[in-house]
Each structure stands twice: as C-alpha cells, then as structure tokens.
C-alpha positions in Angstrom: -90.2 74.0 35.4 -87.0 75.3 36.6 -83.7 73.6 36.3 -81.2 74.3 38.9 -77.6 75.3 38.2 -76.4 72.0 39.8 -78.5 70.0 37.4 -77.2 71.8 34.4 -73.6 71.0 35.6 -74.6 67.3 35.9 -75.3 67.1 32.1 -71.9 68.2 31.0 -69.9 65.0 31.9 -72.3 63.0 29.8 -71.6 65.1 26.8 -67.8 64.7 27.3 -68.2 60.9 27.7 -70.2 60.6 24.5 -67.5 62.5 22.7 -64.7 60.2 24.1 -66.6 57.1 23.0 -67.0 58.4 19.5 -63.3 59.3 19.2 -62.3 55.8 20.4 -64.6 54.2 17.8 -63.0 56.2 15.0 -59.5 55.1 16.2 -60.1 51.3 16.1 -60.2 50.9 12.3 -56.8 52.7 12.0 -55.2 50.2 14.4 -56.7 47.3 12.6 -55.4 48.6 9.3 -51.8 48.9 10.6 -51.6 45.3 12.1 -51.7 43.3 8.8 -48.9 45.5 7.3 -46.6 44.7 10.3 -47.4 41.0 10.1 -46.7 40.8 6.4 -43.2 42.3 7.0 -42.3 39.6 9.6 -43.4 36.6 7.5 -40.5 36.3 5.1 -37.8 35.9 7.8 -39.9 33.6 9.9 -40.8 31.5 6.9 -37.1 31.3 5.8 -36.1 30.1 9.2 -38.8 27.4 9.2 -37.7 26.2 5.7 -34.0 26.1 6.6 -32.5 22.6 6.3 -29.4 21.6 8.3 -27.1 18.6 7.9 -25.1 17.7 11.0 -22.0 15.7 10.3 -18.7 14.8 12.1 -15.3 14.4 10.8 -12.3 12.6 12.3 -8.6 13.1 11.9 -5.6 11.3 13.3 -1.8 11.7 13.3 0.9 9.5 14.6 3.9 10.9 16.5 7.1 9.0 17.1 8.0 8.7 20.8 11.4 9.8 21.8 11.4 9.4 25.6 10.5 6.6 28.1 8.7 7.1 31.4 10.0 4.5 33.9 8.7 3.6 37.3 10.9 1.2 39.4 11.5 0.5 43.0 12.8 -1.7 45.8 11.0 -4.3 47.9 12.5 -5.5 51.2 11.5 -8.1 53.7 12.7 -8.4 57.3 11.9 -9.4 60.9 11.3 -5.9 62.3 9.8 -2.7 61.0 12.9 -0.7 61.9 15.2 -3.0 60.1 13.0 -3.1 56.9 12.6 0.6 56.8 16.3 1.2 57.2 17.1 -1.1 54.4 14.5 0.4 52.1 15.9 3.9 52.8 19.5 2.7 52.2 18.7 1.1 48.8 16.4 4.0 47.8 19.1 6.6 48.5 21.5 4.5 46.4 19.1 4.3 43.5 18.1 8.0 43.5 21.8 9.1 43.8 22.7 7.0 40.7 19.7 8.3 38.7 20.7 11.9 39.5 24.2 11.2 38.3 22.8 9.9 35.0 20.8 13.1 34.5 17.3 11.7 34.2 14.4 14.1 34.0 11.3 14.5 36.3 12.7 12.2 39.0 10.2 11.8 41.9 9.1 9.4 44.6 5.8 7.8 43.9 5.2 5.7 47.0 6.6 4.5 50.3 5.0 1.5 52.1 5.6 -0.5 55.2 3.3 -3.5 56.0 3.2 -6.5 58.2 3.9 -9.8 56.5 1.5 -12.6 57.3 1.7 -16.4 56.6 -0.9 -19.1 56.9 -0.2 -22.4 58.7 -2.8 -24.9 59.6 -5.6 -22.6 58.6 -4.3 -20.0 60.9 -2.8 -16.6 60.2 0.3 -15.3 62.0 2.6 -12.4 61.4 6.1 -13.2 60.1 8.0 -9.9 59.9 7.4 -6.9 57.6 7.7 -5.8 54.0 8.8 -2.4 52.9 8.6 -0.8 49.4 9.4 2.5 47.7 9.0 3.4 44.0 10.4 6.3 42.0 9.6 7.4 38.4 11.6 9.4 35.9 11.9 10.2 32.2 14.8 9.4 30.0 15.6 9.3 26.3 14.6 6.0 24.8 18.1 5.2 23.6 19.4 5.6 27.1 16.6 3.7 28.9 18.3 0.3 28.8 21.6 1.4 30.3 19.7 3.5 32.9 17.7 0.5 34.0 20.8 -1.6 34.4 22.4 1.1 36.5 19.3 1.3 38.7 19.2 -2.4 39.2 22.9 -2.5 40.1 22.1 0.2 42.7 19.5 -1.9 44.5 16.3 -1.7 42.4 14.5 -5.1 42.3 11.1 -4.1 40.8 10.4 -2.5 37.5 6.8 -1.3 37.8 6.1 0.2 34.4 7.6 1.6 31.2 5.7 3.8 28.8 6.7 6.0 25.9 6.0 9.6 25.2 6.7 12.2 22.5 7.7 15.8 23.0 5.1 18.5 23.7 6.0 20.3 20.5 5.6 17.2 18.4 2.2 16.4 20.0 0.9 20.0 19.5 1.9 20.0 15.8 0.2 16.6 15.4 -2.9 18.0 17.0 -3.2 20.9 14.6 -2.7 18.6 11.6 -5.3 16.2 13.0 -7.8 19.1 13.3 -7.3 20.0 9.6 -7.8 16.4 8.7 -11.0 16.2 10.7 -12.4 19.4 9.0 -11.6 18.0 5.5 -13.2 14.7 6.4 -16.4 16.4 7.5 -16.6 18.5 4.4 -15.9 15.6 2.1 -18.7 13.5 3.8 -21.2 16.4 3.6 -20.5 17.0 -0.1 -20.9 13.3 -0.8 -24.3 13.1 1.0 -25.8 16.3 -0.4 -24.6 15.6 -3.9 -26.1 12.1 -3.8 -29.5 13.6 -2.7 -29.4 16.4 -5.2 -28.8 19.3 -2.8 -26.3 22.1 -2.8 -24.5 23.1 0.4 -25.0 26.8 1.4 -23.1 27.7 4.5 -21.7 26.4 7.7 -24.1 27.2 10.6 -22.1 25.9 13.6 -18.7 24.4 14.3 -18.0 22.2 17.3 -14.4 21.0 18.1 -13.9 18.2 20.6 -10.7 18.1 22.7 -8.0 16.2 21.0 -7.3 12.7 22.4 -3.7 11.4 22.8 -3.4 7.6 23.0 -0.3 6.4 24.7 1.4 3.1 23.8 0.5 0.2 26.0 2.9 0.2 28.9 5.1 -2.8 29.4 3.9 -5.0 32.3 5.6 -5.1 35.7 8.8 -7.1 35.7 11.1 -8.5 38.4 14.6 -7.2 38.4 16.1 -10.5 37.2 14.6 -9.8 33.8 16.6 -6.6 33.6 19.7 -8.5 34.4 19.2 -10.9 31.5 21.3 -8.7 29.2 24.2 -6.3 29.7 22.0 -3.5 28.3 18.3 -4.2 28.0 17.0 -3.2 24.6 14.1 -0.7 25.0 12.1 0.1 21.8 9.6 2.9 21.7 6.4 3.2 19.8 4.1 5.8 18.4 1.5 8.0 20.0 -1.8 8.6 18.2 -3.4 12.0 18.3 -7.1 12.2 17.4 -9.4 15.1 16.6 -13.1 15.3 16.1 -15.0 18.2 14.4 -18.8 18.5 14.0 -20.3 20.8 11.4 -23.9 22.0 10.8 -24.2 22.8 7.2 -27.3 24.4 5.7 -28.6 23.4 2.2 
C-alpha cells in the first residue's frame, strides 16, 4: 500500500497537537502550587482589617464672647390721604434720620425697606380705602455704650419705629473663641473615649478619622419691636449688651 505525500503531511499536525497538550498538562501543577503561596501572603492584612475595632465619639466645646456692638433697625411710618403726600413725608423724615446717623458716625448704615400701601378701613362689614401708609427702615451698627444716645437722636430726627436691636462681638473675638471651642471639643472627645474604653478594659490605639463640624454662633435674643414713645421715656435709653456663644463639634473614630 502506498501512502501519498499529502497523507504524510496530514499526520504532522496531530503530532504537534499531542505535544502541545502534554506541555499544557505539565504546566497546570506549577500554577496550582503558586496560588496558595500568594493567598497566604494576603491573609494577614485582610484578617487585621476585619478584626479592627472602631469607637466613634463626638466632643463638644463652647466659649462665650462679650458683645461690644449693637445692630439696630429703625424706621418711620407715615399715614396720609394721598400716595404722593405720604411718599414725600416718608422721604423727608428718612433723609433727616439718615443725615443725623451719618453725623454720628454709625457703621454699616443701609436702607432695608421702602413701602407704600393703601390703607383700608371696615365699616358695616364693608371695606373701603382711607388713604395710604408709607414706611422705610434703615439699619446700622454702633458701639453699645453709644446705642442709647444714637437712638434718641434718631427719634428726634423723625424715627417712630424701632424694629430690632441685637448685639454682636468683633470678628477677631469670635474667631479666637472658635479656635478655643475646637480645642475644648477635641479634649472632650478624647476624655469620653478614654473613659469608655478604660471601663470596658480596652486600650486606645490610634485616631482613624477626624470630622470637624462648622462652628455655630448663637446671637443674643433680639429685643422686640418697640414704638418710638418707649425710646422717649428717658433722656438716654440704657442699652445693655449680652454674650455670644460659639460652639464647636468634633467627631473622632478611634481604633482599639
């Protein structure tokens, strides 16, 4: 039986395929042997992370700052038969008030509102218009010890409404209080964590994360709105300031 040259060539790929399969079979054990070694190297770190215990605790700090300035909002309210007359009278009195306040050297003087509205009255269960009301308000900042005399001067210049009085500290004093409040908050958190962990028989290791909340500044409660005749009750109205509270909150995550 004769074998053609083409048939002989057809047997060669089978020999090469057999050789490739055998080579692959010998490579598999070596891959299997390497895998356990790599896995054993990763286990300690993974196991350590799983066993890590974390205590989350928040500390609070607060400081009080003496206020040194008063923020005052006052204005003028006018009633009249026509809109033109009311607006003209509001403008006249407002100019007088602003001019006087500028002479006294107040800070941050600004106009807050200007209003002109119809005035209605009710008679026999019916509504009818009875002229107009006009109003304008201004606000300014002044040293607390000067607030009483400035209020009197404004009233004498035409102001007949005291809308609001609040008290503020300087920016420098508030910033200093903020830094001190943060220090107090950190100490508070550390003291709490030490107390808790010691009571449970654990030892703190390290601080994992630190979270600082924005400091909050609490303003004294503003005085309620008053009519001008209250300001006229004394030659110089006594204005007494208060304190501003600055609060800080810090949250720590401590491993143990």
